[in-house]
C-alpha positions in Angstrom: 72.6 111.1 84.3 74.8 114.3 83.4 77.8 114.5 81.3 81.1 116.3 81.6 84.3 116.5 79.8 87.4 114.9 81.3 89.6 117.7 82.9 93.0 116.0 82.8 92.9 113.8 85.9 94.4 116.2 88.3 93.0 114.3 91.5 95.0 111.2 91.9 97.9 109.6 93.6 101.1 108.4 92.2 103.4 106.6 94.4 106.9 105.8 93.2 109.3 103.1 94.6 112.1 105.3 96.3 114.7 102.6 96.5 116.0 102.2 93.0 117.9 98.8 93.4 115.3 96.9 92.7 117.6 93.6 93.3 119.8 94.6 90.3 123.7 94.7 90.6 124.6 98.4 91.5 127.0 98.2 88.7 124.0 98.2 86.3 124.3 101.8 84.4 120.9 103.8 84.4 121.7 104.6 80.6 120.2 101.4 79.4 116.9 102.2 78.1 115.2 98.8 79.2 115.4 99.5 82.9 111.8 100.5 84.1 110.6 102.3 87.3 107.9 100.3 89.0 104.9 102.8 90.0 102.0 102.2 92.2 98.4 103.4 92.5 96.3 104.4 95.4 93.7 101.9 94.7 95.5 98.6 93.6 98.7 98.7 91.6 100.1 98.7 88.1 103.6 99.0 86.3 104.0 102.1 84.1 107.2 102.2 82.1 109.6 105.5 82.6 113.0 105.3 81.4 115.7 105.6 83.7 117.6 107.5 81.2 114.8 110.3 81.3 115.1 110.4 85.2 118.8 110.8 85.0 118.5 113.6 82.6 116.2 115.3 84.9 118.4 114.8 87.9 121.4 116.5 85.7 118.9 119.5 85.2 117.9 119.8 88.8 121.8 119.6 89.7 122.7 122.2 87.2 119.9 124.6 88.3 121.4 124.3 92.0 125.0 125.2 90.5 123.8 128.0 88.5 122.1 129.3 91.6 125.2 129.1 93.5 123.8 126.8 95.8 126.0 124.0 94.9 129.3 122.9 93.2 130.6 120.0 91.7 133.5 119.7 94.4 131.0 120.1 97.1 128.5 117.1 95.6 131.7 115.1 95.1 132.6 115.7 98.9 128.9 114.9 100.0 128.5 111.6 98.0 132.1 110.4 98.4 132.8 110.3 94.6 135.6 111.6 92.8 135.2 115.1 91.5 135.9 113.8 87.9 133.2 111.3 88.3 130.8 114.0 89.3 131.9 116.1 86.1 131.5 113.5 83.7 128.0 112.9 85.0 126.9 116.4 84.9 128.4 116.7 81.3 126.8 113.6 80.0 130.0 111.7 79.7 129.0 109.0 81.9 125.9 107.6 83.8 125.7 106.8 87.6 124.9 103.2 88.8 121.5 102.7 90.6 123.4 103.0 94.1 125.2 106.3 93.0 122.0 107.8 91.6 120.4 106.8 95.3 123.3 108.5 97.1 122.9 111.7 95.0 119.2 112.0 95.6 119.9 111.5 99.4 122.5 114.1 100.0 120.9 116.6 98.0 117.5 115.8 99.9 115.7 114.9 96.6 112.8 112.7 96.1 112.0 110.5 92.8 108.9 112.5 92.6 111.0 115.7 92.3 112.3 114.1 89.0 109.1 113.3 87.3 107.6 115.1 84.4 104.3 116.5 85.9 102.6 116.3 82.1 103.6 112.7 81.9 102.4 111.7 85.1 99.2 113.6 84.6 98.7 111.4 81.4 98.8 108.3 83.3 96.4 109.3 86.2 94.1 106.7 87.0 91.9 108.2 89.6 88.8 110.1 88.7 88.2 113.8 89.7 86.2 114.0 92.7 82.3 114.2 92.2 79.7 115.8 94.3 77.9 113.6 97.0 74.9 112.4 94.8 77.0 111.5 91.6 79.8 109.3 90.6 82.3 110.1 87.7 82.5 107.1 85.2 85.3 106.9 82.6 84.0 106.6 79.0 86.7 104.7 77.0 87.3 103.0 73.9 85.9 99.3 73.6 89.4 97.9 73.6 90.4 99.7 76.8 87.4 98.6 78.6 88.2 94.9 77.7 91.8 94.9 78.5 92.8 97.6 81.2 92.2 96.9 84.8 92.6 100.5 85.8 91.9 103.4 83.4 94.6 106.1 82.6 93.4 109.6 82.2 95.1 109.2 78.6 92.3 106.8 77.7 89.5 108.8 78.9 87.0 110.1 76.0 84.9 111.8 78.6 83.2 111.5 81.8 79.6 110.4 82.6 78.0 111.2 85.7 75.8 108.2 87.4 73.8 108.3 90.6 75.7 106.8 93.7 72.6 105.4 94.8 71.8 103.6 91.2 75.4 102.1 91.4 75.3 101.0 95.1 71.9 99.0 94.1 73.6 96.9 90.9 74.4 93.4 92.1 78.0 92.0 91.2 78.6 88.4 90.2 82.5 88.2 89.7 84.4 85.3 88.7 88.3 85.1 88.4 90.8 87.8 89.0 88.5 90.9 88.8 88.8 92.4 92.2 91.3 94.8 91.2 89.5 96.1 87.9 87.4 99.4 88.3 84.0 98.2 88.5 82.3 100.5 86.3 83.2 101.8 82.7 81.1 103.2 79.7 81.6 102.8 76.2 79.8 104.1 73.2 78.0 101.8 70.5 79.4 102.7 66.8 77.1 104.7 64.9 76.7 101.8 62.5 76.0 99.3 65.3 72.8 97.8 64.2 73.3 94.3 65.8 71.5 94.9 68.9 68.6 97.1 67.6 66.1 98.3 68.5 67.2 97.2 72.3 70.2 99.1 71.8 70.6 102.1 69.6 73.9 103.2 67.3 75.7 105.9 69.2 74.4 104.9 72.8 76.3 105.0 75.7 76.4 101.6 77.9 77.6 101.4 81.5 79.2 98.1 81.9 79.7 96.2 85.1 83.3 94.7 85.0 82.3 92.7 88.3 79.4 90.7 86.7 81.1 88.3 84.4 78.9 85.2 84.8 75.8 83.9 82.5 73.6 84.0 85.9 70.5 86.2 84.6 70.3 89.4 86.7 66.3 89.4 86.3 64.3 86.4 86.0 63.1 85.7 82.4 65.4 88.5 81.0 68.4 87.8 79.0 71.7 89.9 80.0 73.6 91.8 77.7 77.1 91.6 77.9 80.3 93.3 76.6 82.3 90.3 75.1 86.2 90.7 74.4 87.0 90.1 70.7 90.5 90.0 70.0 91.5 93.6 70.9 88.2 95.2 71.4 84.6 94.3 72.6 81.1 93.9 71.4 77.7 93.8 73.0 75.9 90.8 72.5 73.4 88.2 74.1 75.8 85.3 75.5 75.3 81.4 75.4 77.9 78.7 76.1 78.4 75.5 74.1 81.1 73.4 75.4 84.3 75.4 74.7 82.5 77.8 72.3 80.8 81.0 73.3 78.0 81.8 71.1 77.4 85.4 70.6 73.9 86.1 69.5 72.4 89.6 68.1 69.1 91.1 68.8 68.7 92.1 65.4 67.8 89.0 63.4 69.3 90.4 60.2 72.7 90.0 61.9 74.6 87.1 61.9 75.2 84.7 65.1 79.0 84.7 65.9 80.9 82.3 67.8 84.1 82.5 69.8 86.5 79.3 70.8 88.0 79.7 74.1 91.7 79.3 74.4 93.0 76.3 76.0 93.7 78.0 79.3 90.9 80.2 79.3 87.3 80.3 80.6 84.1 82.4 79.9 84.8 84.9 82.5 87.9 86.0 80.7 85.9 86.7 77.8 82.9 88.4 79.5 84.0 92.1 79.9 81.2 92.6 82.0 77.0 93.2 82.2 75.6 95.9 80.3 73.8 97.7 83.1 72.5 100.7 81.6 71.8 102.2 78.4 71.4 106.1 77.3 71.5 107.9 74.3 71.7 111.6 73.6 69.2 113.5 71.9 
């Protein structure tokens, strides 16, 4: 295994919906901060909030740049869009907003895309595709336990570092997936807290553990050997041996000096909802 520091997530694809209408009335003003853009990702999709207010302000800046450079005038833009010149002037001077249809029309006549209005720093922060690695190794995100337990796709702003694992090793690992996990990134890694002695000596404090989030069943991976699992607990996860007793999940430590814990499943929840994944690798820096 090799280690590398995350480089900002420059290699990813962010695809935004080009049509602003989103089944909302065209009279809905963009200034309303509660309107959000739907963003999709190359593998799977997720929604990411970006306010139309910010987008419309970026459009103003783009138009003013063209006006200052002599490429555009308010009158010409009014003619192109079919709006009154006063309407365009009020928009440019922040006295009023454009409707969804109006903003779409301005983008069209100025040959602009939604992508031209995005803040690169903000988009970079939300990248969810790992930088490409060489042929022999796969980049795996190391994240906080809460992120591993709750986020199907890992955004670059949540990455603590990147660990490299051999592709041949990862391909040999068998999944046993239950529930809606197909769109989750399969492998993530977390670090065990420095005071985490519950699984000692099988698992050392400060160790990095690789979690297979496509293995969330109690089926033993190897005959006669207990699986270790990352288990969701409120807004985080912990590593334990797991047993099921009715609607209760029994979390057993390896270190007998630590207490057994019990989680009671919610009414509409099952065991796969609590099992973040199987621990399939343990490593510690020396």
